[in-house]
C-alpha positions as CSV (number, residue, x, y, z in Angstrom):
1,X,0.0,0.1,-0.1
2,X,2.8,1.9,1.1
3,X,4.5,2.2,-2.6
4,X,1.2,2.1,-4.1
5,X,0.2,5.9,-2.6
6,X,4.0,6.5,-3.4
7,X,3.2,5.6,-6.9
8,X,0.6,7.9,-6.5
9,X,1.1,10.6,-5.3
10,X,4.7,11.4,-6.9
11,X,3.2,11.8,-10.6
12,X,0.5,14.2,-8.6
13,X,3.0,16.8,-7.3
14,X,5.1,16.7,-10.2
15,X,1.6,17.5,-12.7
16,X,1.3,20.2,-9.7
17,X,4.4,21.5,-10.2
18,X,4.4,22.4,-13.6
19,X,1.3,23.8,-13.8
20,X,2.2,25.9,-10.9
21,X,5.2,26.9,-13.6
22,X,2.6,27.5,-16.2
23,X,0.2,29.4,-14.3
24,X,3.5,31.8,-13.3
25,X,4.8,31.9,-17.0
26,X,1.1,33.2,-18.1
27,X,0.9,35.7,-15.5
28,X,4.7,37.1,-16.9
29,X,3.0,37.4,-20.3
30,X,0.4,39.7,-19.3
31,X,0.6,43.1,-19.2
32,X,-1.0,44.3,-16.4
33,X,0.1,42.4,-12.7
34,X,-1.8,40.6,-11.2
35,X,-3.8,41.5,-8.0
36,X,-2.4,38.3,-5.8
37,X,1.2,38.7,-5.4
38,X,1.5,34.9,-5.2
39,X,0.5,34.9,-9.0
40,X,3.5,38.1,-9.5
41,X,6.4,36.0,-8.8
42,X,9.3,34.8,-10.9
43,X,9.1,31.2,-11.8
44,X,11.8,28.9,-10.7
45,X,11.5,26.6,-14.2
46,X,10.1,28.4,-16.9
47,X,8.7,25.9,-19.7
48,X,10.1,27.9,-22.8
49,X,13.3,26.7,-21.6
50,X,11.7,23.1,-23.4
51,X,11.4,25.1,-26.6
52,X,15.0,25.4,-27.1
53,X,16.2,21.5,-28.9
54,X,20.1,22.8,-28.0
55,X,18.6,22.1,-23.7
56,X,16.4,19.1,-24.0
57,X,19.6,17.8,-26.1
58,X,21.9,18.9,-23.2
59,X,19.8,17.6,-21.0
60,X,19.4,14.0,-22.2
61,X,23.1,14.5,-22.5
62,X,23.0,14.8,-19.1
63,X,20.7,12.1,-17.7
64,X,22.8,9.3,-19.9
65,X,26.1,10.3,-18.3
66,X,23.9,10.1,-15.1
67,X,22.8,6.3,-16.1
68,X,26.5,5.7,-16.5
69,X,28.7,6.4,-13.8
70,X,25.6,5.2,-11.2
71,X,25.1,1.9,-13.1
72,X,29.1,1.7,-13.6
73,X,30.2,2.1,-10.0
74,X,27.1,-0.1,-8.7
75,X,27.3,-2.7,-10.7
76,X,31.1,-3.0,-11.4
77,X,31.0,-3.9,-8.0
78,X,28.6,-6.7,-7.9
79,X,30.1,-8.3,-10.1
80,X,33.8,-7.9,-9.1
81,X,33.1,-9.4,-5.4
82,X,30.2,-12.7,-7.0
83,X,31.3,-12.6,-10.5
84,X,35.3,-12.1,-9.3
85,X,34.9,-12.9,-6.2
86,X,37.4,-10.1,-4.8
87,X,37.1,-8.1,-1.3
88,X,34.5,-5.9,-0.7
89,X,37.7,-3.7,-0.5
90,X,39.9,-4.9,-3.6
91,X,37.0,-4.5,-5.5
92,X,36.3,-0.9,-4.4
93,X,40.2,-0.2,-5.4
94,X,39.1,-1.2,-9.2
95,X,36.9,1.2,-9.6
96,X,39.1,3.6,-9.8
97,X,40.5,3.0,-13.3
98,X,37.2,5.6,-14.3
99,X,39.1,8.0,-12.3
100,X,42.1,8.7,-15.2
101,X,39.6,7.8,-18.0
102,X,37.7,11.1,-16.9
103,X,40.2,13.1,-16.3
104,X,41.8,12.0,-20.3
105,X,38.5,13.1,-21.4
106,X,37.7,16.8,-20.4
107,X,41.9,17.1,-20.9
108,X,41.7,16.1,-24.9
109,X,37.7,18.2,-24.4
110,X,39.6,21.7,-23.5
111,X,41.9,21.0,-26.6
112,X,39.2,20.1,-28.8
113,X,37.1,23.5,-27.3
114,X,40.4,25.5,-27.4
115,X,41.2,24.8,-31.3
116,X,37.6,24.1,-32.8
117,X,35.7,26.7,-30.9
118,X,33.3,24.0,-30.3
119,X,31.3,22.4,-27.5
120,X,30.1,20.0,-30.1
121,X,32.8,18.3,-31.4
122,X,34.0,16.6,-27.6
123,X,30.0,16.4,-26.8
124,X,29.8,13.7,-30.2
125,X,32.9,11.7,-29.3
126,X,31.5,11.6,-26.0
127,X,28.6,10.5,-27.2
128,X,30.1,7.9,-29.9
129,X,32.9,6.3,-27.1
130,X,29.5,6.1,-24.4
131,X,27.5,3.0,-26.3
132,X,30.2,1.3,-27.4
133,X,32.5,1.2,-24.5
134,X,29.4,0.2,-22.8
135,X,29.2,-2.9,-25.1
136,X,33.5,-3.9,-24.3
137,X,32.4,-3.6,-21.0
138,X,29.9,-6.5,-21.3
139,X,31.6,-8.2,-23.4
140,X,34.4,-8.3,-21.1
141,X,32.7,-9.3,-18.2
142,X,31.4,-12.5,-20.8
143,X,34.9,-13.5,-20.9
144,X,35.2,-12.9,-16.7
145,X,38.4,-10.6,-17.9
146,X,39.3,-8.4,-14.9
147,X,42.0,-6.6,-17.6
148,X,39.5,-6.2,-20.0
149,X,37.2,-4.8,-17.6
150,X,39.3,-2.2,-16.0
151,X,41.2,-1.1,-19.8
152,X,37.3,-0.5,-21.1
153,X,36.6,1.3,-17.7
154,X,39.5,4.1,-18.7
155,X,37.5,3.9,-21.9
156,X,34.0,3.8,-20.2
157,X,35.4,7.6,-18.4
158,X,37.2,9.1,-21.0
159,X,33.4,9.1,-23.0
160,X,31.8,11.3,-19.7
161,X,34.9,13.1,-19.5
162,X,34.4,14.3,-23.6
163,X,30.8,14.6,-23.2
164,X,29.9,16.5,-19.5
165,X,32.0,19.8,-18.9
166,X,31.6,19.9,-22.7
167,X,27.4,20.0,-22.2
168,X,27.9,22.8,-19.2
169,X,29.7,25.0,-22.0
170,X,27.3,24.6,-24.7
171,X,24.3,25.2,-22.3
172,X,26.2,28.2,-20.9
173,X,26.7,29.7,-24.2
174,X,23.7,28.3,-26.4
175,X,20.9,30.1,-23.9
176,X,20.8,34.4,-22.6
177,X,22.4,34.7,-19.4
178,X,19.5,34.9,-17.8
179,X,18.6,31.5,-18.3
180,X,22.5,29.8,-17.5
181,X,21.5,29.7,-13.7
182,X,17.8,27.4,-14.1
183,X,19.8,25.7,-16.9
184,X,22.7,24.3,-15.1
185,X,20.3,23.7,-12.5
186,X,18.3,21.1,-14.7
187,X,21.6,20.1,-15.9
188,X,22.5,18.4,-12.3
189,X,19.0,17.4,-11.9
190,X,19.1,15.8,-14.9
191,X,22.0,14.1,-14.0
192,X,21.1,12.7,-10.8
193,X,17.4,11.6,-12.5
194,X,19.5,9.8,-15.0
195,X,21.3,8.1,-12.3
196,X,18.5,6.3,-10.3
197,X,16.1,5.5,-13.0
198,X,19.6,3.1,-15.0
199,X,20.1,2.6,-11.0
200,X,16.3,1.4,-10.9
201,X,16.5,-0.3,-14.7
202,X,19.5,-2.2,-13.9
203,X,18.3,-3.5,-10.4
204,X,15.1,-5.2,-12.6
205,X,17.1,-5.7,-14.8
206,X,20.0,-7.6,-12.8
207,X,17.0,-9.0,-10.6
208,X,14.9,-10.8,-13.3
209,X,17.5,-12.6,-15.5
210,X,19.6,-13.6,-12.5
211,X,15.6,-15.7,-11.3
212,X,15.4,-16.4,-15.2
213,X,18.8,-18.3,-15.0
214,X,18.9,-20.3,-11.6
215,X,15.5,-21.3,-12.8
216,X,17.0,-22.7,-16.2
217,X,19.1,-24.4,-14.5
218,X,16.6,-26.7,-12.1
219,X,14.5,-27.2,-14.9
220,X,18.0,-28.1,-16.7
221,X,18.2,-30.8,-13.7
222,X,22.1,-29.0,-13.7
223,X,20.6,-28.5,-10.2
224,X,18.9,-30.4,-8.2
225,X,19.0,-31.6,-4.4
226,X,19.5,-29.5,-1.4
227,X,20.6,-26.7,-4.0
228,X,17.6,-26.9,-5.9
229,X,15.5,-27.0,-2.9
230,X,17.2,-24.0,-1.4
231,X,16.8,-21.9,-4.9
232,X,13.0,-22.2,-4.6
233,X,12.6,-21.6,-0.9
234,X,14.6,-18.5,-1.4
235,X,16.3,-15.9,-4.2
236,X,19.9,-15.2,-4.9
237,X,19.6,-12.4,-3.5
238,X,18.2,-13.4,0.0
239,X,19.7,-16.4,0.0
240,X,24.1,-15.0,-0.8
241,X,21.9,-11.8,2.0
242,X,21.8,-15.0,4.9
243,X,24.5,-17.5,4.9
244,X,26.9,-15.6,2.2
245,X,28.2,-17.2,-1.4
246,X,31.5,-19.0,0.6
247,X,29.2,-20.9,2.8
248,X,27.0,-22.4,-0.2
249,X,28.4,-25.8,-1.9
250,X,30.6,-25.8,-4.8
251,X,27.6,-26.5,-6.7
252,X,25.5,-23.6,-6.0
253,X,28.3,-21.3,-5.9
254,X,28.8,-21.6,-9.3
255,X,25.6,-21.6,-10.5
256,X,24.3,-18.1,-8.8
257,X,27.9,-16.7,-9.8
258,X,27.4,-17.3,-13.6
259,X,23.5,-16.4,-12.8
260,X,24.9,-12.5,-11.6
261,X,27.3,-13.0,-14.8
262,X,24.3,-13.1,-16.6
263,X,22.4,-10.7,-15.4
264,X,25.1,-8.0,-14.7
265,X,26.5,-8.3,-18.6
266,X,22.2,-7.8,-19.4
267,X,22.4,-4.5,-17.3
268,X,24.8,-3.3,-19.3
269,X,23.1,-4.3,-22.6
270,X,20.1,-2.2,-21.6
271,X,22.1,0.8,-21.2
272,X,23.2,1.0,-24.9
273,X,19.9,2.3,-26.7
274,X,19.8,5.1,-23.9
275,X,23.2,5.7,-24.8
276,X,22.8,5.2,-28.8
277,X,19.6,7.8,-28.7
278,X,22.2,10.1,-27.0
279,X,24.8,9.5,-29.8
280,X,21.9,10.8,-32.4
281,X,20.2,13.2,-29.9
282,X,23.5,15.5,-29.5
283,X,24.8,14.8,-33.1
284,X,22.2,17.7,-34.1
285,X,23.3,20.5,-31.9
286,X,23.0,24.3,-33.3
287,X,26.6,26.7,-33.0
288,X,27.8,28.4,-30.9
289,X,28.3,32.3,-31.0
290,X,32.0,32.1,-30.9
291,X,32.2,35.7,-28.7
292,X,36.2,36.1,-29.2
293,X,35.8,35.4,-32.3
294,X,33.2,37.9,-32.8
295,X,34.2,40.5,-31.1
296,X,37.7,40.5,-32.7
297,X,36.1,41.0,-36.4
298,X,33.8,43.9,-34.7
299,X,36.9,45.6,-34.0
300,X,38.3,45.2,-37.3
301,X,35.2,46.1,-39.1
302,X,35.1,49.4,-36.4
303,X,38.2,50.1,-38.1
304,X,38.4,49.1,-41.2
305,X,35.5,51.8,-41.4
306,X,37.5,54.6,-39.6
307,X,40.1,53.6,-41.9
308,X,37.5,54.1,-44.7
309,X,35.9,58.1,-43.4
310,X,39.9,59.5,-43.2
311,X,40.5,58.6,-46.3
312,X,37.2,60.1,-47.4
313,X,38.1,63.3,-45.4
314,X,41.5,63.7,-47.1
315,X,39.8,62.7,-50.5
316,X,37.4,65.5,-49.9
317,X,39.3,67.6,-48.8
318,X,41.3,68.2,-52.6
319,X,43.8,65.9,-52.1
320,X,44.1,62.5,-54.7
321,X,42.9,59.3,-53.6
322,X,47.0,57.8,-53.3
323,X,48.0,60.8,-51.1
324,X,44.2,60.6,-48.8
325,X,45.6,56.4,-48.6
326,X,49.1,57.3,-47.3
327,X,47.9,60.3,-45.3
328,X,45.3,58.0,-43.7
329,X,48.0,55.5,-43.1
330,X,50.5,58.2,-41.1
331,X,47.4,59.1,-38.7
332,X,47.5,55.9,-37.4
333,X,44.3,54.6,-38.7
């Protein structure tokens, strides 16, 4: 009952919030203020920002990057502890390989933006890397090769590093300055939301695939006797939590490890469509205005116009064109 109440109240609260923001935004567009002071407030979430394709694409990119980060840290640790047999401390150390990848991706994005003057190119490159790295990590887990997992973990980190900072830069320069704070806050929110959705989705996939695998093992006769009876009375998660994997029989240990390996592989596969879609969404980001180059062009245009005015002034005094040009140059214009 409590779960159902939460499922009902949550969407209703979101709908009420959006309706209230819509009312405030509608009131803001009116020429005359309302008699009620509460309706004259500035909306915290202007719905007009969602009319911009760039904003929606940036938010979706942040959603996917948050999903990848949290799933990496949570489900790879499960793989290392249950399947690879590492201690929790050793499994945590292996996750550090994600950090140098993020650092390398951030440095590459900085160099690309400084050279190309557009953040969309490192964003697109990172969105290409993410689905490929997810598939490679799934393949490495299928081989049960920890070295390959660590290497592809670095690769995935570079994809996140390429997209995370570049998305923030694109959001900063693709909107008016009065909307930057709102979009940055929404970017952080969607980053966290992506992690929440990713954990919920992958947990569901993992539990489903583990139960499916173990049921197939019992049905095929690979697990019999007490092992099959233990699985019939409870699920694998409760069995591992209550007794510990090392306290189970060797046959049941192998079956549970294989089941978790199979389930975690499918958890990573379930993220590939999200990451693949982000590539196509981010591919059509618009080009932002290069403020430095625009300022240089304006200064050059002003200097050229001033030079032309000086030439015309000297020419108007009766001097030949060539002498007018030389005199304008001598004047330092």
